[in-house]
All heavy atoms as an XYZ file, in Angstrom:
712
protein
N      -8.877    108.662    -34.707
C      -9.803    109.221    -33.746
C     -10.615    110.302    -34.465
O     -10.030    111.240    -35.004
C      -8.994    109.807    -32.583
C      -9.826    110.268    -31.446
S      -8.848    110.761    -29.999
C      -7.873    109.327    -29.693
N     -11.909    110.192    -34.501
C     -12.732    111.185    -35.191
C     -12.512    112.593    -34.643
O     -12.518    112.804    -33.440
C     -14.165    110.721    -34.918
C     -14.041    109.267    -34.596
C     -12.709    109.112    -33.934
N     -12.269    113.530    -35.544
C     -12.082    114.923    -35.155
C     -10.640    115.307    -34.899
O     -10.338    116.471    -34.661
N      -9.713    114.347    -34.956
C      -8.294    114.633    -34.759
C      -7.576    114.338    -36.070
O      -7.717    113.260    -36.639
C      -7.690    113.790    -33.613
C      -6.212    114.078    -33.455
C      -8.426    114.067    -32.315
N      -6.810    115.334    -36.536
C      -6.129    115.208    -37.816
C      -4.635    115.415    -37.620
O      -4.215    116.311    -36.892
C      -6.675    116.238    -38.808
C      -8.166    116.159    -38.964
C      -9.006    116.926    -38.172
C      -8.723    115.283    -39.889
C     -10.385    116.841    -38.313
C     -10.108    115.193    -40.016
C     -10.935    115.975    -39.234
N      -3.817    114.582    -38.284
C      -2.364    114.678    -38.209
C      -1.841    114.945    -39.610
O      -2.143    114.193    -40.551
C      -1.746    113.386    -37.652
C      -2.316    113.072    -36.262
C      -0.219    113.506    -37.596
C      -1.916    111.730    -35.719
N      -1.056    115.997    -39.753
C      -0.474    116.338    -41.050
C       0.605    115.311    -41.384
O       1.465    114.999    -40.557
C       0.123    117.745    -41.010
S       0.783    118.258    -42.603
N       0.561    114.779    -42.603
C       1.490    113.721    -42.990
C       2.459    114.130    -44.107
O       3.242    113.315    -44.577
C       0.733    112.435    -43.406
C       0.011    111.841    -42.214
C      -0.224    112.710    -44.555
N       2.421    115.410    -44.516
C       3.392    115.850    -45.519
C       3.593    117.359    -45.427
O       2.821    118.076    -44.795
C       2.950    115.436    -46.922
C       1.629    115.998    -47.388
C       1.291    115.455    -48.768
C      -0.079    115.967    -49.208
N      -0.429    115.485    -50.530
N       4.643    117.820    -46.045
C       4.955    119.237    -46.063
C       5.635    119.718    -44.792
O       6.072    118.934    -43.954
N       5.708    121.033    -44.630
C       6.394    121.648    -43.493
C       5.687    121.416    -42.167
O       6.294    121.539    -41.115
C       6.548    123.162    -43.721
C       7.515    123.488    -44.849
O       8.379    122.624    -45.154
O       7.417    124.591    -45.420
N       4.429    121.084    -42.216
C       3.651    120.891    -40.978
C       3.544    119.423    -40.576
O       2.741    119.079    -39.708
C       2.241    121.466    -41.162
O       2.303    122.847    -41.430
N       4.367    118.567    -41.157
C       4.283    117.138    -40.868
C       4.357    116.872    -39.367
O       5.152    117.475    -38.654
C       5.366    116.334    -41.626
C       5.028    114.850    -41.623
C       6.734    116.577    -41.046
C       5.804    114.046    -42.643
N       3.452    116.032    -38.900
C       3.416    115.677    -37.484
C       2.558    116.590    -36.635
O       2.262    116.274    -35.482
N       2.152    117.724    -37.158
C       1.298    118.626    -36.387
C      -0.098    118.024    -36.250
O      -0.586    117.347    -37.146
C       1.218    120.003    -37.042
C       2.509    120.784    -36.911
C       2.394    122.205    -37.430
O       1.256    122.730    -37.563
O       3.448    122.798    -37.703
N      -0.705    118.276    -35.102
C      -2.021    117.705    -34.801
C      -3.050    118.818    -34.724
O      -2.823    119.843    -34.063
C      -1.979    116.926    -33.470
C      -0.989    115.765    -33.590
C      -3.370    116.437    -33.086
C      -0.715    115.037    -32.298
N      -4.171    118.602    -35.381
C      -5.292    119.528    -35.333
C      -6.450    118.803    -34.669
O      -6.919    117.777    -35.171
C      -5.686    119.985    -36.742
C      -6.874    120.925    -36.852
C      -6.600    122.235    -36.107
C      -7.171    121.217    -38.310
N      -6.886    119.312    -33.529
C      -7.948    118.662    -32.758
C      -9.224    119.486    -32.889
O      -9.319    120.591    -32.374
C      -7.525    118.565    -31.291
C      -8.452    117.698    -30.459
O      -9.571    117.391    -30.923
O      -8.058    117.330    -29.340
N     -10.209    118.940    -33.583
C     -11.479    119.633    -33.832
C     -12.607    119.118    -32.932
O     -13.766    119.449    -33.136
C     -11.897    119.452    -35.301
C     -10.985    120.131    -36.275
C     -11.202    121.615    -36.214
C     -10.755    122.284    -37.483
N     -11.164    123.668    -37.525
N     -12.252    118.280    -31.928
C     -13.289    117.749    -31.046
C     -13.849    118.843    -30.153
O     -13.176    119.823    -29.849
C     -12.724    116.621    -30.181
C     -12.303    115.418    -30.981
C     -11.638    114.393    -30.130
N     -10.375    114.942    -29.604
C      -9.550    114.294    -28.795
N      -9.831    113.071    -28.411
N      -8.439    114.843    -28.380
N     -15.078    118.655    -29.702
C     -15.741    119.595    -28.808
C     -15.025    119.582    -27.453
O     -14.969    118.541    -26.794
C     -17.204    119.182    -28.630
C     -17.992    120.104    -27.723
O     -17.417    121.033    -27.133
O     -19.210    119.880    -27.600
N     -14.464    120.709    -27.014
C     -13.749    120.754    -25.737
C     -14.616    120.364    -24.535
O     -14.108    119.899    -23.524
C     -13.300    122.205    -25.606
C     -13.403    122.793    -26.961
C     -14.439    121.995    -27.703
N     -15.917    120.509    -24.648
C     -16.808    120.175    -23.532
C     -16.980    118.669    -23.355
O     -17.344    118.211    -22.273
C     -18.170    120.834    -23.735
N     -16.703    117.898    -24.411
C     -16.928    116.449    -24.333
C     -15.696    115.610    -24.664
O     -15.734    114.399    -24.493
C     -18.065    116.035    -25.283
O     -17.720    116.416    -26.615
C     -19.381    116.680    -24.880
N     -14.606    116.222    -25.116
C     -13.424    115.435    -25.486
C     -12.766    114.843    -24.235
O     -12.985    115.322    -23.124
C     -12.427    116.288    -26.262
S     -11.553    117.509    -25.276
N     -11.968    113.790    -24.404
C     -11.349    113.138    -23.242
C     -10.147    113.923    -22.700
O      -9.003    113.553    -22.899
C     -10.930    111.773    -23.799
C     -10.706    112.026    -25.249
C     -11.699    113.068    -25.642
N     -10.429    115.020    -22.030
C      -9.379    115.852    -21.434
C      -9.332    115.614    -19.924
O     -10.276    115.063    -19.342
C      -9.668    117.327    -21.709
O     -10.852    117.722    -21.032
N      -8.260    116.050    -19.280
C      -8.161    115.921    -17.832
C      -9.336    116.626    -17.158
O      -9.944    116.088    -16.223
C      -6.829    116.487    -17.333
C      -6.605    116.423    -15.830
C      -6.656    114.991    -15.321
C      -5.279    117.055    -15.465
N      -9.685    117.803    -17.655
C     -10.800    118.569    -17.088
C     -12.097    117.757    -17.134
O     -12.842    117.702    -16.151
C     -10.969    119.876    -17.863
C     -12.073    120.759    -17.368
C     -12.149    122.019    -18.204
C     -13.310    122.896    -17.776
N     -13.420    124.099    -18.606
N     -12.354    117.106    -18.257
C     -13.591    116.335    -18.398
C     -13.538    115.010    -17.640
O     -14.541    114.566    -17.081
C     -13.907    116.096    -19.871
C     -14.303    117.376    -20.572
O     -14.807    118.308    -19.965
N     -14.041    117.453    -21.854
N     -12.370    114.368    -17.617
C     -12.246    113.104    -16.890
C     -12.386    113.309    -15.384
O     -12.893    112.433    -14.684
C     -10.923    112.421    -17.228
C     -10.825    111.879    -18.655
C      -9.420    111.359    -18.932
C     -11.852    110.804    -18.912
N     -11.957    114.468    -14.882
C     -12.080    114.750    -13.451
C     -13.544    114.829    -13.014
O     -13.853    114.664    -11.839
C     -11.371    116.062    -13.105
C      -9.859    115.927    -13.092
C      -9.165    117.255    -12.915
C      -9.386    117.821    -11.538
N      -8.607    119.052    -11.305
N     -14.442    115.050    -13.950
C     -15.869    115.151    -13.648
C     -16.523    113.774    -13.475
O     -17.620    113.659    -12.960
C     -16.599    115.897    -14.770
C     -16.185    117.341    -14.919
C     -16.865    117.962    -16.124
C     -16.338    119.352    -16.400
N     -16.912    119.901    -17.643
N     -15.833    112.735    -13.914
C     -16.403    111.381    -13.871
C     -16.122    110.722    -12.527
O     -15.110    110.996    -11.890
C     -15.815    110.539    -14.998
C     -16.172    111.086    -16.378
C     -15.762    110.153    -17.455
C     -16.123    110.668    -18.822
N     -17.546    110.861    -19.052
N     -17.025    109.839    -12.108
C     -16.783    109.112    -10.864
C     -15.876    107.918    -11.149
O     -15.596    107.580    -12.294
C     -18.104    108.696    -10.202
C     -18.904    107.705    -11.018
O     -18.357    106.752    -11.562
N     -20.204    107.925    -11.095
N     -15.399    107.299    -10.086
C     -14.437    106.193    -10.222
C     -15.015    105.013    -10.982
O     -14.288    104.332    -11.718
C     -13.925    105.772     -8.850
S     -12.855    107.007     -8.096
N     -16.289    104.754    -10.844
C     -16.909    103.646    -11.566
C     -16.876    103.900    -13.080
O     -16.569    102.995    -13.856
C     -18.343    103.433    -11.080
C     -18.906    102.114    -11.549
O     -18.251    101.083    -11.430
N     -20.112    102.143    -12.082
N     -17.173    105.135    -13.486
C     -17.113    105.482    -14.905
C     -15.685    105.365    -15.435
O     -15.455    104.846    -16.525
C     -17.610    106.910    -15.136
C     -19.092    107.105    -14.947
C     -19.475    108.572    -15.072
O     -19.180    109.350    -14.149
O     -20.064    108.925    -16.113
N     -14.717    105.855    -14.644
C     -13.322    105.807    -15.064
C     -12.833    104.368    -15.191
O     -12.122    104.026    -16.146
C     -12.443    106.593    -14.089
C     -12.671    108.099    -14.078
C     -11.889    108.736    -12.943
C     -12.288    108.722    -15.415
N     -13.232    103.528    -14.249
C     -12.854    102.115    -14.320
C     -13.429    101.491    -15.594
O     -12.743    100.763    -16.302
C     -13.361    101.365    -13.085
C     -13.051     99.885    -13.097
C     -13.571     99.187    -11.856
C     -13.355     97.690    -11.893
N     -13.828     97.026    -10.663
N     -14.677    101.792    -15.896
C     -15.300    101.272    -17.109
C     -14.592    101.734    -18.372
O     -14.367    100.942    -19.296
N     -14.213    103.008    -18.415
C     -13.496    103.535    -19.576
C     -12.138    102.859    -19.732
O     -11.716    102.522    -20.840
C     -13.317    105.052    -19.452
C     -14.561    105.903    -19.631
C     -14.268    107.356    -19.264
C     -15.067    105.814    -21.068
N     -11.435    102.675    -18.603
C     -10.129    102.026    -18.643
C     -10.246    100.597    -19.149
O      -9.495    100.173    -20.038
C      -9.478    102.047    -17.258
C      -8.143    101.318    -17.132
C      -7.109    101.887    -18.097
C      -7.647    101.379    -15.699
N     -11.199     99.847    -18.606
C     -11.370     98.454    -19.045
C     -11.776     98.375    -20.515
O     -11.291     97.508    -21.249
C     -12.390     97.741    -18.155
C     -11.877     97.388    -16.764
C     -13.018     96.937    -15.858
C     -10.799     96.322    -16.844
N     -12.630     99.275    -20.945
C     -13.041     99.303    -22.350
C     -11.835     99.569    -23.253
O     -11.641     98.897    -24.269
C     -14.102    100.384    -22.556
C     -14.624    100.505    -23.962
C     -15.660    101.615    -24.110
O     -16.178    102.126    -23.107
O     -15.930    101.966    -25.265
N     -11.006    100.534    -22.864
C      -9.832    100.877    -23.668
C      -8.829     99.722    -23.703
O      -8.300     99.387    -24.765
C      -9.168    102.139    -23.108
N      -8.562     99.128    -22.553
C      -7.610     98.019    -22.498
C      -8.097     96.817    -23.311
O      -7.308     96.198    -24.045
C      -7.358     97.593    -21.050
C      -6.544     98.569    -20.202
C      -6.604     98.181    -18.731
C      -5.114     98.654    -20.693
N      -9.369     96.498    -23.201
C      -9.915     95.377    -23.969
C      -9.852     95.648    -25.470
O      -9.530     94.750    -26.258
C     -11.339     95.056    -23.519
C     -11.356     94.226    -22.258
O     -10.744     93.174    -22.183
N     -12.048     94.706    -21.244
N     -10.125     96.883    -25.861
C     -10.061     97.243    -27.283
C      -8.619     97.176    -27.778
O      -8.352     96.682    -28.884
C     -10.655     98.636    -27.510
C     -10.835     99.001    -28.951
C     -11.856     98.108    -29.611
C     -12.194     98.619    -30.990
N     -13.135     97.760    -31.685
N      -7.671     97.640    -26.963
C      -6.260     97.557    -27.347
C      -5.848     96.102    -27.535
O      -5.155     95.756    -28.502
C      -5.371     98.201    -26.284
C      -5.404     99.703    -26.300
C      -4.527    100.302    -25.209
O      -4.024     99.600    -24.341
N      -4.347    101.615    -25.266
N      -6.275     95.258    -26.605
C      -5.943     93.835    -26.686
C      -6.530     93.223    -27.956
O      -5.857     92.492    -28.677
C      -6.449     93.090    -25.454
C      -6.012     91.649    -25.419
C      -6.665     90.893    -24.249
N      -6.555     89.467    -24.486
C      -7.298     88.765    -25.330
N      -8.245     89.339    -26.032
N      -7.107     87.475    -25.486
N      -7.798     93.534    -28.249
C      -8.453     93.007    -29.456
C      -7.691     93.422    -30.718
O      -7.453     92.598    -31.606
C      -9.885     93.528    -29.564
C     -10.855     92.926    -28.582
C     -12.219     93.611    -28.644
O     -12.522     94.287    -29.652
O     -12.969     93.478    -27.668
N      -7.335     94.704    -30.794
C      -6.628     95.215    -31.971
C      -5.249     94.569    -32.096
O      -4.818     94.226    -33.193
C      -6.491     96.742    -31.887
C      -7.800     97.481    -31.999
C      -8.377     97.395    -33.395
O      -7.684     97.628    -34.381
N      -9.645     97.050    -33.499
N      -4.566     94.413    -30.973
C      -3.245     93.784    -30.978
C      -3.333     92.352    -31.496
O      -2.565     91.956    -32.375
C      -2.637     93.810    -29.573
C      -1.284     93.129    -29.431
C      -0.215     93.913    -30.175
C      -0.919     92.960    -27.977
N      -4.270     91.574    -30.953
C      -4.428     90.178    -31.368
C      -4.790     90.096    -32.848
O      -4.282     89.233    -33.577
C      -5.477     89.452    -30.485
C      -5.860     88.108    -31.072
C      -4.947     89.301    -29.063
N      -5.624     91.026    -33.305
C      -6.017     91.043    -34.718
C      -4.805     91.238    -35.629
O      -4.718     90.650    -36.699
C      -7.032     92.162    -34.952
C      -7.564     92.250    -36.358
C      -8.592     93.360    -36.523
O      -9.475     93.485    -35.656
O      -8.482     94.106    -37.520
N      -3.851     92.062    -35.212
C      -2.703     92.386    -36.060
C      -1.457     91.553    -35.777
O      -0.659     91.328    -36.680
C      -2.369     93.877    -35.926
C      -3.432     94.758    -36.476
N      -3.586     95.007    -37.820
C      -4.432     95.428    -35.863
C      -4.623     95.793    -38.010
N      -5.163     96.070    -36.843
N      -1.288     91.117    -34.530
C      -0.055     90.417    -34.157
C      -0.278     88.952    -33.770
O       0.684     88.209    -33.614
C       0.612     91.127    -32.968
C       0.948     92.580    -33.213
C       2.134     92.773    -34.146
O       3.004     91.890    -34.191
O       2.161     93.809    -34.838
N      -1.538     88.573    -33.553
C      -1.825     87.226    -33.086
C      -1.784     87.164    -31.563
O      -1.383     88.108    -30.898
N      -2.204     86.019    -31.027
C      -2.251     85.863    -29.573
C      -0.899     85.473    -29.007
O      -0.047     84.933    -29.717
C      -3.285     84.797    -29.204
C      -4.706     85.237    -29.471
C      -5.729     84.237    -28.953
O      -5.336     83.137    -28.528
O      -6.920     84.563    -28.995
N      -0.728     85.745    -27.717
C       0.442     85.266    -27.002
C       1.656     86.172    -27.013
O       2.715     85.772    -26.546
N       1.525     87.398    -27.511
C       2.679     88.300    -27.510
C       2.929     88.827    -26.097
O       2.043     88.804    -25.244
C       2.454     89.501    -28.446
O       1.368     90.296    -27.951
C       2.165     89.060    -29.871
N       4.126     89.312    -25.868
C       4.445     89.861    -24.543
C       3.610     91.108    -24.258
O       3.229     91.341    -23.110
C       5.937     90.175    -24.440
O       6.316     91.143    -25.399
N       3.310     91.858    -25.279
C       2.480     93.056    -25.082
C       1.066     92.656    -24.678
O       0.474     93.266    -23.783
C       2.475     93.937    -26.344
C       3.889     94.473    -26.613
C       1.482     95.094    -26.202
C       4.047     95.207    -27.920
N       0.532     91.626    -25.310
C      -0.802     91.152    -24.938
C      -0.816     90.704    -23.478
O      -1.758     91.008    -22.738
C      -1.262     90.005    -25.830
C      -2.656     89.536    -25.461
C      -3.062     88.217    -26.082
O      -2.228     87.543    -26.712
O      -4.235     87.849    -25.902
N       0.218     90.010    -23.061
C       0.304     89.567    -21.666
C       0.329     90.764    -20.714
O      -0.305     90.741    -19.659
C       1.523     88.681    -21.460
C       1.385     87.335    -22.141
C       2.644     86.517    -22.034
C       2.517     85.232    -22.853
N       3.762     84.476    -22.887
N       1.034     91.816    -21.107
C       1.076     93.037    -20.291
C      -0.287     93.701    -20.197
O      -0.703     94.142    -19.122
N      -0.981     93.774    -21.327
C      -2.326     94.355    -21.332
C      -3.256     93.513    -20.467
O      -4.066     94.048    -19.708
C      -2.871     94.490    -22.776
C      -2.056     95.523    -23.561
C      -4.350     94.880    -22.757
C      -2.388     95.575    -25.045
N      -3.137     92.202    -20.556
C      -3.990     91.322    -19.757
C      -3.745     91.540    -18.262
O      -4.684     91.532    -17.462
C      -3.781     89.859    -20.129
C      -4.789     88.931    -19.494
C      -6.230     89.288    -19.820
O      -6.602     89.433    -20.980
N      -7.061     89.457    -18.797
N      -2.488     91.757    -17.873
C      -2.183     92.047    -16.471
C      -2.868     93.346    -16.031
O      -3.388     93.440    -14.916
C      -0.673     92.165    -16.254
C       0.034     90.850    -16.213
C       1.526     91.048    -15.955
C       2.262     89.733    -15.974
N       3.713     89.913    -15.753
N      -2.853     94.346    -16.912
C      -3.510     95.616    -16.595
C      -5.020     95.437    -16.486
O      -5.664     96.052    -15.630
C      -3.147     96.670    -17.636
C      -1.689     97.073    -17.564
C      -1.298     98.098    -18.610
O      -2.184     98.653    -19.287
O      -0.094     98.350    -18.745
N      -5.603     94.612    -17.354
C      -7.039     94.329    -17.289
C      -7.371     93.661    -15.959
O      -8.346     94.021    -15.292
C      -7.489     93.457    -18.489
C      -7.424     94.265    -19.783
C      -8.893     92.900    -18.266
C      -7.598     93.442    -21.053
N      -6.550     92.689    -15.566
C      -6.764     91.988    -14.303
C      -6.681     92.959    -13.133
O      -7.532     92.955    -12.246
C      -5.725     90.857    -14.137
O      -5.888     89.941    -15.226
C      -5.907     90.117    -12.826
N      -5.665     93.830    -13.143
C      -5.511     94.831    -12.077
C      -6.725     95.757    -12.023
O      -7.309     95.982    -10.965
C      -4.227     95.641    -12.278
C      -4.126     96.770    -11.312
C      -3.657     96.716    -10.040
C      -4.567     98.116    -11.528
N      -3.761     97.964     -9.446
C      -4.317     98.837    -10.342
C      -5.134     98.789    -12.612
C      -4.620    100.182    -10.208
C      -5.433    100.135    -12.472
C      -5.179    100.810    -11.288
N      -7.104     96.317    -13.182
C      -8.208     97.280    -13.229
C      -9.519     96.636    -12.796
O     -10.345     97.276    -12.147
C      -8.343     97.862    -14.640
N      -9.702     95.364    -13.132
C     -10.929     94.666    -12.752
C     -11.073     94.542    -11.241
O     -12.180     94.470    -10.720
C     -10.955     93.267    -13.376
O     -10.984     93.353    -14.770
N      -9.947     94.510    -10.555
C      -9.954     94.339     -9.103
C     -10.071     95.653     -8.329
O     -10.207     95.628     -7.107
C      -8.679     93.622     -8.661
C      -8.603     92.189     -9.148
C      -7.301     91.552     -8.732
C      -7.174     90.138     -9.246
N      -5.880     89.541     -8.887
N     -10.016     96.783     -9.018
C     -10.092     98.079     -8.329
C     -11.435     98.198     -7.614
O     -12.493     98.000     -8.214
C      -9.890     99.251     -9.313
C     -10.238    100.579     -8.658
C      -8.466     99.268     -9.832
N     -11.371     98.510     -6.334
C     -12.565     98.733     -5.530
C     -12.971    100.196     -5.730
O     -12.340    101.102     -5.187
C     -12.256     98.449     -4.059
C     -13.442     98.653     -3.151
O     -14.295     99.493     -3.386
N     -13.474     97.881     -2.078
N     -14.042    100.419     -6.505
C     -14.409    101.786     -6.857
C     -14.886    102.594     -5.653
O     -14.667    103.810     -5.603
C     -15.448    101.833     -8.002
C     -14.837    101.354     -9.291
C     -16.693    101.063     -7.689
N     -15.509    101.953     -4.685
C     -15.957    102.684     -3.498
C     -14.755    103.199     -2.714
O     -14.728    104.348     -2.280
C     -16.831    101.792     -2.625
C     -18.163    101.464     -3.265
C     -18.959    100.426     -2.482
O     -18.531    100.026     -1.381
O     -20.017    100.025     -2.988
N     -13.757    102.361     -2.539
C     -12.540    102.758     -1.840
C     -11.798    103.840     -2.635
O     -11.311    104.820     -2.062
C     -11.635    101.536     -1.643
C     -10.411    101.807     -0.838
C      -9.614    100.518     -0.618
C      -8.334    100.779      0.153
N      -7.536     99.560      0.325
N     -11.732    103.680     -3.945
C     -11.067    104.660     -4.801
C     -11.782    106.004     -4.748
O     -11.149    107.058     -4.730
C     -10.996    104.144     -6.247
N     -13.105    105.971     -4.708
C     -13.895    107.204     -4.644
C     -13.606    107.954     -3.332
O     -13.435    109.173     -3.330
C     -15.379    106.887     -4.776
C     -16.261    108.060     -5.121
C     -16.030    108.574     -6.539
O     -16.101    107.789     -7.493
O     -15.789    109.784     -6.671
N     -13.538    107.220     -2.244
C     -13.222    107.835     -0.940
C     -11.833    108.478     -0.970
O     -11.638    109.578     -0.471
C     -13.298    106.804      0.184
C     -14.699    106.413      0.555
C     -14.685    105.369      1.672
C     -16.087    104.849      1.950
N     -16.095    103.782      2.957
N     -10.875    107.771     -1.549
C      -9.510    108.288     -1.637
C      -9.462    109.521     -2.542
O      -8.771    110.493     -2.227
C      -8.580    107.203     -2.173
C      -7.129    107.559     -2.146
C      -6.536    107.747     -0.772
O      -7.056    107.153      0.196
O      -5.551    108.509     -0.656
N     -10.200    109.489     -3.627
C     -10.209    110.625     -4.553
C     -10.786    111.881     -3.912
O     -10.312    112.988     -4.167
C     -11.003    110.266     -5.813
N     -11.776    111.712     -3.068
C     -12.404    112.863     -2.397
C     -11.414    113.588     -1.488
O     -11.548    114.772     -1.269
C     -13.629    112.427     -1.614
C     -14.805    112.109     -2.499
C     -16.029    111.688     -1.716
C     -17.154    111.338     -2.687
N     -18.352    110.888     -1.995
N     -10.424    112.874     -0.992
C      -9.394    113.501     -0.148
C      -8.555    114.498     -0.930
O      -7.961    115.387     -0.351
C      -8.460    112.430      0.452
C      -9.106    111.496      1.427
C      -8.067    110.501      1.904
C      -8.676    109.413      2.780
N      -7.649    108.418      3.171
N      -8.492    114.315     -2.241
C      -7.603    115.120     -3.077
C      -8.342    116.140     -3.950
O      -7.740    116.721     -4.836
C      -6.754    114.201     -3.963
C      -5.960    113.214     -3.177
N      -4.840    113.569     -2.453
C      -6.140    111.892     -2.945
C      -4.360    112.505     -1.837
N      -5.129    111.462     -2.123
N      -9.599    116.340     -3.678
C     -10.372    117.303     -4.487
C     -10.378    118.652     -3.855
O     -10.212    118.925     -2.768
C     -11.806    116.812     -4.684
C     -11.850    115.664     -5.650
C     -13.274    115.258     -5.950
N     -13.236    114.124     -6.865
C     -14.168    113.214     -6.940
N     -15.232    113.293     -6.194
N     -14.080    112.238     -7.793
């Protein structure tokens, strides 16, 4: 991920340094600003990319791919207007 660095040796191994702009990085604060249609699009984009990467490295037909496909199917069916109304109740 551009702007995120993970130490891979020495005493700081595993530590993460995040240099992304806090105003635009994918944080809860920033995601809360997006509407349900944008969030659905981001979710589908991420799931499809995960599936593509998985198939590239593991081949088709794995149980993980089937799980991702189920999530894609679920997310595709989300009614964004209904979700937006429900979200407004909790703001």
